[in-house]
N, CA, C and O atoms as CSV, one atom per row, in Angstrom:
chain,resi,resn,atom,element,x,y,z
A,1,MET,N,N,103.106,82.391,127.526
A,1,MET,CA,C,102.221,81.546,126.747
A,1,MET,C,C,102.324,81.934,125.276
A,1,MET,O,O,102.181,83.108,124.935
A,2,PRO,N,N,102.569,80.962,124.406
A,2,PRO,CA,C,102.658,81.288,122.974
A,2,PRO,C,C,101.289,81.654,122.415
A,2,PRO,O,O,100.263,81.180,122.903
A,3,PRO,N,N,101.279,82.499,121.393
A,3,PRO,CA,C,99.997,82.887,120.795
A,3,PRO,C,C,99.313,81.697,120.126
A,3,PRO,O,O,99.969,80.762,119.666
A,4,SER,N,N,98.013,81.751,120.082
A,4,SER,CA,C,97.237,80.686,119.454
A,4,SER,C,C,97.413,80.721,117.938
A,4,SER,O,O,97.523,81.788,117.335
A,5,THR,N,N,97.436,79.556,117.349
A,5,THR,CA,C,97.549,79.480,115.882
A,5,THR,C,C,96.389,78.691,115.268
A,5,THR,O,O,96.443,78.322,114.095
A,6,ASP,N,N,95.346,78.431,116.054
A,6,ASP,CA,C,94.233,77.611,115.566
A,6,ASP,C,C,93.601,78.173,114.303
A,6,ASP,O,O,93.424,77.454,113.320
A,7,TYR,N,N,93.259,79.458,114.327
A,7,TYR,CA,C,92.606,80.043,113.164
A,7,TYR,C,C,93.575,80.204,111.992
A,7,TYR,O,O,93.166,80.132,110.834
A,8,ILE,N,N,94.845,80.419,112.290
A,8,ILE,CA,C,95.837,80.523,111.210
A,8,ILE,C,C,95.909,79.197,110.465
A,8,ILE,O,O,95.875,79.163,109.235
A,9,ARG,N,N,96.006,78.127,111.205
A,9,ARG,CA,C,96.069,76.795,110.571
A,9,ARG,C,C,94.758,76.448,109.864
A,9,ARG,O,O,94.773,75.851,108.788
A,10,HIS,N,N,93.633,76.818,110.462
A,10,HIS,CA,C,92.330,76.555,109.832
A,10,HIS,C,C,92.210,77.315,108.511
A,10,HIS,O,O,91.777,76.751,107.505
A,11,ALA,N,N,92.592,78.587,108.513
A,11,ALA,CA,C,92.542,79.379,107.279
A,11,ALA,C,C,93.491,78.803,106.235
A,11,ALA,O,O,93.173,78.795,105.046
A,12,ALA,N,N,94.646,78.323,106.667
A,12,ALA,CA,C,95.595,77.709,105.721
A,12,ALA,C,C,94.997,76.450,105.101
A,12,ALA,O,O,95.126,76.230,103.896
A,13,ARG,N,N,94.339,75.617,105.922
A,13,ARG,CA,C,93.707,74.401,105.381
A,13,ARG,C,C,92.612,74.755,104.379
A,13,ARG,O,O,92.538,74.163,103.302
A,14,LEU,N,N,91.764,75.720,104.730
A,14,LEU,CA,C,90.704,76.130,103.817
A,14,LEU,C,C,91.276,76.661,102.507
A,14,LEU,O,O,90.760,76.367,101.429
A,15,THR,N,N,92.342,77.445,102.611
A,15,THR,CA,C,92.963,78.007,101.410
A,15,THR,C,C,93.545,76.906,100.536
A,15,THR,O,O,93.429,76.959,99.312
A,16,ARG,N,N,94.174,75.899,101.161
A,16,ARG,CA,C,94.706,74.776,100.371
A,16,ARG,C,C,93.588,74.016,99.680
A,16,ARG,O,O,93.743,73.596,98.533
A,17,GLN,N,N,92.451,73.832,100.369
A,17,GLN,CA,C,91.316,73.145,99.750
A,17,GLN,C,C,90.785,73.931,98.556
A,17,GLN,O,O,90.457,73.353,97.520
A,18,ILE,N,N,90.702,75.244,98.705
A,18,ILE,CA,C,90.229,76.097,97.611
A,18,ILE,C,C,91.208,76.040,96.447
A,18,ILE,O,O,90.799,75.952,95.290
A,19,GLN,N,N,92.501,76.091,96.755
A,19,GLN,CA,C,93.523,76.041,95.696
A,19,GLN,C,C,93.455,74.717,94.959
A,19,GLN,O,O,93.548,74.688,93.731
A,20,LEU,N,N,93.293,73.616,95.690
A,20,LEU,CA,C,93.205,72.303,95.058
A,20,LEU,C,C,91.966,72.206,94.176
A,20,LEU,O,O,92.039,71.703,93.055
A,21,ALA,N,N,90.837,72.681,94.670
A,21,ALA,CA,C,89.604,72.649,93.875
A,21,ALA,C,C,89.748,73.491,92.616
A,21,ALA,O,O,89.271,73.103,91.549
A,22,THR,N,N,90.402,74.639,92.736
A,22,THR,CA,C,90.613,75.501,91.572
A,22,THR,C,C,91.547,74.827,90.568
A,22,THR,O,O,91.334,74.916,89.359
A,23,ALA,N,N,92.577,74.154,91.071
A,23,ALA,CA,C,93.509,73.455,90.193
A,23,ALA,C,C,92.815,72.314,89.443
A,23,ALA,O,O,93.208,71.960,88.331
A,24,MET,N,N,91.779,71.745,90.066
A,24,MET,CA,C,91.037,70.653,89.425
A,24,MET,C,C,89.974,71.177,88.467
A,24,MET,O,O,89.280,70.394,87.819
A,25,GLY,N,N,89.844,72.513,88.374
A,25,GLY,CA,C,88.914,73.093,87.417
A,25,GLY,C,C,87.625,73.619,88.008
A,25,GLY,O,O,86.795,74.169,87.284
A,26,ASP,N,N,87.439,73.462,89.307
A,26,ASP,CA,C,86.233,73.980,89.946
A,26,ASP,C,C,86.376,75.481,90.198
A,26,ASP,O,O,87.485,75.998,90.338
A,27,ALA,N,N,85.251,76.158,90.253
A,27,ALA,CA,C,85.262,77.581,90.602
A,27,ALA,C,C,85.533,77.702,92.102
A,27,ALA,O,O,84.988,76.929,92.891
A,28,PRO,N,N,86.364,78.660,92.500
A,28,PRO,CA,C,86.634,78.809,93.934
A,28,PRO,C,C,85.380,79.207,94.691
A,28,PRO,O,O,84.590,80.024,94.218
A,29,LYS,N,N,85.200,78.615,95.889
A,29,LYS,CA,C,84.025,78.903,96.712
A,29,LYS,C,C,84.492,79.663,97.948
A,29,LYS,O,O,84.805,79.068,98.979
A,30,LEU,N,N,84.532,80.964,97.829
A,30,LEU,CA,C,84.947,81.810,98.942
A,30,LEU,C,C,83.699,82.259,99.692
A,30,LEU,O,O,83.124,83.308,99.401
A,31,ASP,N,N,83.293,81.443,100.665
A,31,ASP,CA,C,82.065,81.748,101.402
A,31,ASP,C,C,82.369,82.537,102.677
A,31,ASP,O,O,83.523,82.853,102.964
A,32,SER,N,N,81.340,82.841,103.418
A,32,SER,CA,C,81.505,83.663,104.620
A,32,SER,C,C,82.346,82.956,105.678
A,32,SER,O,O,83.063,83.613,106.433
A,33,ASP,N,N,82.271,81.622,105.745
A,33,ASP,CA,C,83.100,80.896,106.713
A,33,ASP,C,C,84.585,81.066,106.405
A,33,ASP,O,O,85.402,81.191,107.317
A,34,TYR,N,N,84.927,81.072,105.129
A,34,TYR,CA,C,86.322,81.269,104.738
A,34,TYR,C,C,86.808,82.648,105.179
A,34,TYR,O,O,87.882,82.773,105.769
A,35,PHE,N,N,86.026,83.668,104.895
A,35,PHE,CA,C,86.448,85.023,105.256
A,35,PHE,C,C,86.455,85.229,106.772
A,35,PHE,O,O,87.269,85.997,107.284
A,36,LYS,N,N,85.569,84.560,107.486
A,36,LYS,CA,C,85.573,84.639,108.945
A,36,LYS,C,C,86.854,84.025,109.494
A,36,LYS,O,O,87.504,84.615,110.356
A,37,ALA,N,N,87.222,82.843,109.002
A,37,ALA,CA,C,88.450,82.193,109.456
A,37,ALA,C,C,89.673,83.022,109.078
A,37,ALA,O,O,90.617,83.126,109.861
A,38,LEU,N,N,89.662,83.609,107.892
A,38,LEU,CA,C,90.778,84.436,107.449
A,38,LEU,C,C,90.927,85.672,108.330
A,38,LEU,O,O,92.041,86.040,108.702
A,39,ALA,N,N,89.817,86.305,108.661
A,39,ALA,CA,C,89.872,87.495,109.518
A,39,ALA,C,C,90.396,87.147,110.911
A,39,ALA,O,O,91.212,87.882,111.466
A,40,LYS,N,N,89.939,86.043,111.472
A,40,LYS,CA,C,90.415,85.640,112.789
A,40,LYS,C,C,91.892,85.252,112.740
A,40,LYS,O,O,92.634,85.524,113.683
A,41,ALA,N,N,92.320,84.623,111.652
A,41,ALA,CA,C,93.733,84.273,111.501
A,41,ALA,C,C,94.588,85.532,111.445
A,41,ALA,O,O,95.649,85.593,112.067
A,42,LEU,N,N,94.136,86.525,110.712
A,42,LEU,CA,C,94.884,87.783,110.646
A,42,LEU,C,C,94.933,88.461,112.009
A,42,LEU,O,O,95.939,89.081,112.354
A,43,ASP,N,N,93.860,88.352,112.785
A,43,ASP,CA,C,93.870,88.887,114.147
A,43,ASP,C,C,94.916,88.173,115.005
A,43,ASP,O,O,95.637,88.819,115.766
A,44,GLU,N,N,95.003,86.846,114.887
A,44,GLU,CA,C,95.999,86.092,115.642
A,44,GLU,C,C,97.411,86.493,115.241
A,44,GLU,O,O,98.290,86.623,116.094
A,45,ILE,N,N,97.628,86.689,113.953
A,45,ILE,CA,C,98.951,87.100,113.478
A,45,ILE,C,C,99.301,88.479,114.018
A,45,ILE,O,O,100.418,88.706,114.481
A,46,ALA,N,N,98.348,89.396,113.958
A,46,ALA,CA,C,98.595,90.746,114.461
A,46,ALA,C,C,98.905,90.718,115.960
A,46,ALA,O,O,99.795,91.431,116.423
A,47,GLU,N,N,98.185,89.911,116.705
A,47,GLU,CA,C,98.423,89.799,118.144
A,47,GLU,C,C,99.833,89.260,118.419
A,47,GLU,O,O,100.527,89.746,119.311
A,48,ALA,N,N,100.242,88.264,117.653
A,48,ALA,CA,C,101.582,87.699,117.835
A,48,ALA,C,C,102.660,88.725,117.510
A,48,ALA,O,O,103.665,88.812,118.216
A,49,VAL,N,N,102.462,89.492,116.460
A,49,VAL,CA,C,103.430,90.524,116.089
A,49,VAL,C,C,103.513,91.574,117.186
A,49,VAL,O,O,104.605,92.033,117.521
A,50,GLU,N,N,102.375,91.958,117.747
A,50,GLU,CA,C,102.373,92.934,118.836
A,50,GLU,C,C,103.132,92.406,120.048
A,50,GLU,O,O,103.883,93.149,120.681
A,51,LYS,N,N,102.942,91.129,120.377
A,51,LYS,CA,C,103.672,90.534,121.495
A,51,LYS,C,C,105.172,90.567,121.256
A,51,LYS,O,O,105.951,90.871,122.159
A,52,ILE,N,N,105.565,90.253,120.035
A,52,ILE,CA,C,106.982,90.271,119.691
A,52,ILE,C,C,107.529,91.678,119.788
A,52,ILE,O,O,108.616,91.891,120.326
A,53,ARG,N,N,106.782,92.640,119.271
A,53,ARG,CA,C,107.242,94.037,119.309
A,53,ARG,C,C,107.397,94.539,120.741
A,53,ARG,O,O,108.367,95.231,121.049
A,54,THR,N,N,106.466,94.203,121.609
A,54,THR,CA,C,106.563,94.670,122.995
A,54,THR,C,C,107.688,93.963,123.736
A,54,THR,O,O,108.278,94.533,124.654
A,55,THR,N,N,107.991,92.741,123.353
A,55,THR,CA,C,109.096,92.005,123.977
A,55,THR,C,C,110.431,92.596,123.560
A,55,THR,O,O,111.348,92.690,124.375
A,56,ILE,N,N,110.549,92.994,122.307
A,56,ILE,CA,C,111.803,93.544,121.782
A,56,ILE,C,C,112.041,94.941,122.326
A,56,ILE,O,O,113.171,95.288,122.671
A,57,ASP,N,N,110.992,95.743,122.407
A,57,ASP,CA,C,111.145,97.128,122.868
A,57,ASP,C,C,111.395,97.164,124.313
A,57,ASP,O,O,111.551,98.242,124.886
């Protein structure tokens, strides 16, 4: 089963929205939901890397 990428994609969408708002002159709004999604995305990435490492070894 491939690793989940839901939170990775969600964090990417949020980051693009923040980048677009900043480019339009707005102050970036890095709220707790953003950091929660980012932390979960990093967890998914770490899990995928671990799966790859155990498969290779």
